[in-house]
N, C-alpha and C positions, 0 to 999 in steps of 0.2 A: 770288090777289088778291081784294080786297074793296073795295066802294065806300066812299069816305072819309066819315067823319062828324066834323064837319059841313062842308058846302061849298055854294056857290051857283052855279046855272047861269044863263048868259046866252043870249039868242036866237041869237047868232052863233057858237055852239059854244064860246065862251070860258067858263071856270069860274074861280071864286076859292075858294081853300081857306080855311076858317075854323077850322082846328085850332090854329094858333099865330099870334102877333101879326104875323108877316111878311105874312099874308093874301095869298099869292102869287096873281096873276092868270095863268092858265096857258092857253095856246092849244092847239089840237089837236096831239097828238103830242109835246108838250113836258112837262117836269117842273118842279116847284117847286124852291125853293132847297135843300130837304132831299134832292133827287134820289130821293125815295121815292114821290112822288105824281105820277101821270101822267094827262094828259087823253087818254082813248081814246074817240073818237067822242062827245065831249061829256059823258062820264062820268069823274069823277075817281076813280082807283083807287089803293089803297095796295099797292105792289109787295112790301112786306115782310110782308104778312099771313100768319100761319101758319108763319113761318120763325124759328127760334131760333138765335141766334148765340152764346149763353152761358147756362149754367145751373149752379146749385150749391146746396148746403144750407149755410147760414151761421149763425153766432150772430147773433141779432138786433142785438146791440150793434155789429156790423160795418157796419150800414146807414148811419150810426149812429143807433140809437134806444135811449135809456137809460131811458125812462119808459113804455115800452109793451111788455107781455109780457116783462119782463126775465128773462134766463136761458133763454129759449126758443130753438128753432131756427126758421129761416125759409127756405122754399124760394124761391129767387131765379132769375129768368130775364130775358133781354133779346132783343129783336129789334134789328136794326141801325139806327143812325141817330141824329142829333142836329140840332137847329135852331140850334145855336151852333157855333163853331169855335175855342174857347179854345186858345191855343197851348200851354198847360200841361196839357192834358187827360191825366188819369191812366189813362183807359180808351179811348184813341184807337183801339185795334185793334177795338173794338166800335162806338164812337160814330161814327167817321169812315169806316167801310167804304164807304158810298155815295159819299163824296166822293173817296176815294183808291183804292178797290178794285173799282169797277165794280158788277156786278149779282149778286155772290155774297153772298147774304143769310143763309147758314146752313143748318140742317137742318130739314126739316118736323116740326112737332109741333102737334097740335091743342090748343085750350083744355082739352078734357077730359083730354088726356094730362098737362098740367101739374097739374091738380087731382089726378089719380091719383098722380103722383109726389110731390106734397106730402103727401098722406095716407100714402103708403108710407113716407115719411121721418119720419112722426109730427110733422110741423111744423104748428103751429096757424095759420100765416099764409103768404101768398104775397107776395113783393116784386117789383115791376116796376121794374127797376134796371139798373145797369151802363151801358147806353146811356141815351137819353132816352125815357121811356115815352110822352110826348106824341107822339112820332114813330111809335109803334105803338099808338095809342089804340084803334083798332078791335079789334086782337088782344087787347090788355089788357082792354078792356071786356067782351068775350065771356068771357074767363077769369074776370074779377071776378064776373060774374053767377053762373057755375057754382060758384065758390069760396064765395060766400055761401050758395048752396043746400046746399053740403056742410058748412056750419058753420065755414068758414075765414075769417080776417080778410085784408083787402087793404091793402097798403102801397105807397105811391108814393114813389120816390126820384128826385127831379126837379130840374131847374134852374128850374122854376116859370114857364117861358116858354110860357104857354098862354092861349088866349082864354077869356073868360067862358062862351061857348057850349059849348066843349069841357069846361071844368071842371064845368059844371052836369051834363053827361052822366055823369061818373064819381062825383060826390059821393054819390049814393044808395048806392054800393057801396064807398066808400072809408072805411077805418077809421083809418089813420095815414099821415103823410107826413113825409119829411125833405126840405126844400127847400134848395138850394144858393144862398145869398145871396153874390154875387160882389163886390159893392161897393155903396155908398150911392146912386150916381147913374150917369149915362151916361159918366163919365170912364173907368170900367172896361168897362161893357157895350158901348158903341159903339166904343171904340178897339180892344178885344181880342176881343170875342165876336161881333160882328156882330149886336147886339141892343140893346134899350133897357131901362132899369131899371124904368120905371113899370108895365108889364104884370106884372112879377114881384111888385112891391109890391102891386099890385091883387089878384093871386091870393092873396098872403099874407093880406091883409085879409079877403078872402072866406072863406078857410079858417078864420080866427079867429071867424067868425060861425056856424060849424057845430060839430058834435060831433067832428069829425075831430081826432085827436091830432096835434099839430104840433111838430116840432123842426127846427132850422136848422143848417146847416153852412156855414162859410166857410173855404176853402182860402186861407191867407195866402201870397201870392206876392211875393217880394222885388221891389221897384221897381214893383209893380202896385197893390196895395191894402194895403201894410204901413205907410203913413204914419200917425202918431198921429191926424191929423185924420180920415182915412178910417175908421180903427178906431172912433173915438169916434162918428162919424156913423152907422155901422152899428149900434153898440150903442144909440144913442139912438132910432133907428128901431124896433128890436126892442122896447125897453122902453116907448117912448111910444106906438107905433102898434099893437103886437101884444100886449104885456103882459110884465111883469117876470119871470114864471114860465116863459116859453118857453125851453126848453133851447137853448143855443148851443154848437155844437161847433166849436172853432177848430183847424183841421188844419194840419199842417206840410207845406209843398211839398217834393217831391223832384224832381230833374230828369226831364223826360218830354217826349215828342213833339218839338215845335218849340222847346222850352226845355230841351233836354238838356244844354246847356253852362252853365246857371245853377247857382248854389250853393243847397243846401237852406236853407229858412228857419231862422233861429237860434231856439233855444228861448227866448232872452231876448225876442225879438219876440212869441212866443206869450204869454209871461208878461205882457208889457206890454199886449197885447190883453185878456187876462183882467182885469188891474187896471182898465183903462179901462171894460170891460164892467161890472164891479162898481160903479165910480164912477157909471155911468149908471143903475144900479138893477137890473141883471140878477142873478138869484139862482142860476141853474143854468148854469155855464160849464164846459166840459170841453176839455182839450187832447188833440188826436188826432195820430196818426203820430209819437208820441214814445216 
């Protein structure tokens, strides 16, 4: 376990987590909404620190990143957890473990071990991915610092639901990010994900003020965010607020987790999204899972 960064202590033993916008207030012996941060004696501890639930060496295009170190390999790993609970989650076995599987958080692996494995694979970068890296920010940050010392790049594959305080902690060590934009507003985030849209949009705007390479992904889910109005609104947010050259990966949904009875997204819907994106002024749009 590792003390959470950042959080706030109160005089009555209560603490409030400042890692994600839920900003959970947690009393002694209790955990936050992520089930990963526990108040022990007035100290907020990250229970998943140092435990890896998945790791692999991937093509960087799988993240997906098409305009950062193209053609290279990336060493990827995750600790358990997510601060959303999207019913269509494609990696629910990793992201939802604390919610559905108790305290089994994977196998021990130190930050130095991840850097060693990345170098052994001759991968020039490390991706914090599969689950939600904001939920293992302490573990990721220690690894990111060592990775930079070793000359490796750091990549964040995230839902973007992070506080400004936490984002500022990782920015000095972050080289690239792919952020999952699920919808243009709370119609998707509040109803399906247990979150809000504005903190994600704020994080995207902040990233665009830095030298971090940014690409976006949207999983198009039938009946959730596939209406032309929603697709147009997302494209206009990207083009207008972030910039027309931001790559947008439009991915096809396949049945998963709590939406296992749904049909896959039609290719024609992805093509419509691409056309609407071009009409909004976006230059780099890619269809995924096809």
